[in-house]
Every structure is written in structure tokens, then in C-alpha cells.
N, C-alpha and C positions, 0 to 999 in steps of 0.2 A: 504494500500500500504506500502511496506517495508520502504520507505523513511520517513514515518510519525514518526516512533519511534525514529529516530536519531535527529529529529527536535522538538520534542514535548515540550521541556523546553523553547526553544526560542519562540515558538508559543504562549505560555501562555501570553506573553506581548500583544498579539492582542485581548485578551478576552474582555477587556472593550469596545473597539470600536465595537465589534461584538455582544455585549450583547442584543441589541434591537431585534436581529434576532434569538437569542438562545432559541428557543422553540421546543418542541418535534413535530415531523411531525404529523399533524392532519390526521384523517382518509381520508379526501378528498384530501390530498396532493398527488402530482405527484412526484415520486422519479425516477430519471433517472441517468444512469452511461454511460460514453463514454470513449473511449481510442483511442490513436493514437500510433501505433507501427512502428518503423523504425529499421534498422539494428543496429544503434548505440545509439538509444534513445527511451524512452517511455514517454508518457504523459497521464494523466487521469483527467477527470472532473466528479464530482459527484454533482448532483443538487437536491434540494427539492424545488418544485414550489408550492406556495400556493396563489391562485388568481393571482394578478399582481406582487406579490413579490417573491423573490427567495433567497436562500442561498445555500452554498455548499462548496466543497473543490476543489482544483486544485493542481496537482503535476507533476513534471517532473524529470526524472533520465537519465543522460547521462555521458559519460566519462569526459566531461568538468565540471560536477557538477550537483547538485540536487537542486530543489526548491520545497517548499510545503507551502500552505497557505489556507486562507478562502476566499470565494466568498460571496458577497451579492449585491443585486441590484433589478431592477424592469423591468417588461416587458412593452415596449413602445406601443403606439397605433398601430404602424406598425408591431408589432409582434417581433421586435428585442429586445433581452435581453441586457439591459444596465447594465454592471457589474463593480464592483470594486474588484480587486484581491489584498488582503493584504498577502504578502508572506515573506518567509525567504530564503535567499540564502547565504550559508556559514556563518551563524549566523548574517547576515545583514538583517535588516527589510526594506521592501520596499512596494510600492503601485503602481498599474497600472490600467488604465482604459481599459476595454475590451468590445467588442460587439460580441454577439453570435446570430446565427440563428439555429432553430431546424426544420427539415423537415423529416418526416418519421423516419428512424433509424439513421439519421445523425445529428451531430452538427457541424456547420461551424463557425470558429473563424475569425474575421476580421483582416486583416494584413494591417498596415499603419504606417506612420511616427509618432514617439512619441516625446514629448517635456517635459521638466521639469516644474512642476507646484508647486513646493514646495520641502522641504527636502525629498529626496528619494521618491518623488511622480511623476509619469509619466502619462501624458494624451495624447490622440490622437490629433495630431496637426490639422488635418482637417477630422473630422468624415465622411464628405460627399465623401471623396476621397479614403476611405478604400476599400479593395477588400476582399470579403468573400471567402478565398481560402484555409484555413487550415481545413481539414475535419477530424472529429473524428467519429468513428463508435460506435453505441450503443452496450453495452454488457448486458447479462441477469441479471436481478435483480427483485425480487418480495419481498414485505414485507406484508405477509398475516396478517389479523386481528388475535389477540390473541385467539379468540374463534373459529377460522375457522378450518376445517379438516386438512388443510396443516400445521398449527401451532401445532395442537394437535398431529399430527403424529410424529413431532420432539420432543416435550416436553415429550411425553409418553415414548419414548426410554430413556430419561434422568432420569425420575422420579424414576424408580426402583433402580438403583445404588445409587442415592442420598438419598432415603429413607432408604436404607440399611446402609449407612454411618451415617445418623442422628439417626437411631434407632426408627424413628417415620415417619408416612406418611407426605409427603411434597407436596407443590404446587410450580410451577415455574411462576414468574411474570416478564415478559420482552418482548423482541422483537425477532422474528425469521426472519432471512433473508435467501432467497434461490436464488442461482445462478446456473442454470443447475442441475448437480447431487451433488452439494455441499449445505450445510446448516450451519448456524451459529446462536447460541442462545446467548443472552446477557441479564442478568437481575439478579434478586434475587431469592434465594431459601428460602421458608418460611414453617415452620412446620404448619400442619393443626391446626385449631383453637382448643385450649385446650390441645395441645400436646407440650411437651417440651423435647428436647434431654437430656438424663441423663448425657452425657459427657458435662461438662461446656465449654470446649474449642470448641467443635463442635457447641454448642448453640451460642457462641459468634461469631464464623465464619459465621454462617448463618445469624445472625442479622446485622453484620457489613460489610461483604465483598461481592462484586459482583462476579457473576459466569459467566463463558463463556464456550462454547463448540463448537467444529467443528465436523460436521458429513458429511458422504458421502454415497451415495446409493450403495448397494451391487449388485451382479449379479441378484438378484431377485427383485430389486427395493425398498428394505426396507432400512431404515436409520441405519447406523452403526457409532458409536461414535469413532472418531479418537483421539480426545483429549478433556479432560474437566478438568477445574481447577478453583479454587477460586483465586481472586486477592491476591497478597502478602500483607504483613503488611503495605507497603507504598501505596497500591492501584493500583499497576501496574501489567500488564500481559506481559510475554515474550513468544515468539514462537520460539522453537528450534527444531522442528521436522517436520513431514509431513504436518502439518497444515500451514507451510510457503508457500506451493504451492497452497493454496486455493485462489480463485479469490479475487483480491484486494477489490472489491466493497462490499464484505461481511462485512468488519470491518470498513468501512468509517463511521464517525459520525461528521458532521459539528458542532454539539453542544458541542463537547469536548473543554475544555479550552486549 
């Protein structure tokens, strides 16, 4: 989501509190993305659910301001998701207790009175009196296994140009995310075993910098690369072209600092 990039520095302060949940999504994980759109505001929730535990991100953007942060919590015996939302609003860090319900393709957020429970920490005053009335709709997102046909169809399109740049055959090691007719790859580009790029600068780039690519299906259903790039020297990526219109859920990563 766009608001993520303007807040990423402030969010790094939340990394320590979230580290217990900062693990890559296991194959059995359930990854879900939801959004709520209004004329003057947008909100997004991204969840990784592993057994009874969950983590994710939540963000909102409106004329009055934007917020973005990390979610972590647990699924109660009654199926309700009991969540802590650690967020940043205009460079101010805060925390809020939330309750979610998921049914079908909908996520409903409980609305109720909040009270202060510590410095910048808000909790539900009476969880039994909340109303599950704020409804988010699920948006498309799949994360296929790296060795699946879906993933290989994406990485195969990227391999040729990358091998040409490197001057040697390469493999891509990372994650493919697909949302409708959009795809996103994030990971490392590695020369095949025993092969080394002759250009020392290229060899260093492949060894040290992450690679990302946005793709979109063409009229024939094949993947076309819209933009691909390695991270800059500081490790950051910037999006200043058509890839900015890609679905927000493609680039969400709760495990980023």
C-alpha cells in the first residue's frame, strides 16, 4: 500500500515488540487480504494465520491523515480474532486492541468504546458490548509454492533478461504473489552453481541486493514484465511508474522491520 513507504522509518521502532511473530509464512499458513473503500477513505488489512496465531498489517488513508502498522494476536475458542494493532499516525506511535470476525469473503471489525490502558495504548472498555459492524471485503491474493507451475510461469519470464545481464545462467529464489492479472516477485537472483559473472559489479549486485519485479498478463494470458529492478545501495525500492497501480496486497510483508 502506498502509505507504507512514507511511514517505514517510524515503523522500525515497532520491530522489537513484533519480533516473536516475525517468521516467514509456512506452507500451511493462510494468507488473506481485505479492504474497505469509501469515497473519502480506504482501509486495508493483511493477515497471515498460522494455527491459532496471526500476524499482519493494517493501514488507512484519508484526507484527515494516514495510519499504518503491524497486527499480531490469537484466535479465541469462539473463532474471534483477538488482535493488537501497533500503529503510527503522523509519526506518533500508538497501540489499540481490536476484535475481528472472518466469514466467507468478509472480515468484520468490532466497533466499541475505547479507554486508555497505558501510554498511547487503547483497549476496548467492554468487549462484550462491541458491535461487529465494520465490514471489509476480501481481495484476490495467492502465494503459490516456489516449485509450482504458477510460480515457474512468472520466474521463467524473468530468468532470460536476468541471465543476459549477468552473462551466466541464473536461478530466482523468492516468493511470487499473484492478485488477479497482476504478479509480483521478491527475492534473490543467484548464478547457477559454478558460474560467476565476469563483471565484478554485477556479481556483487547479485550477491548483495534483493530483486523485485511487477508483471501483468497480456491479451493472450502470458506474463509481461512491467518493471524489474534491484534494490538501491541502501536496500530500498521506489515505485514511480505503472507499477504504482498494482494491487496493494502484492507488496505487503508483515515481517519487514
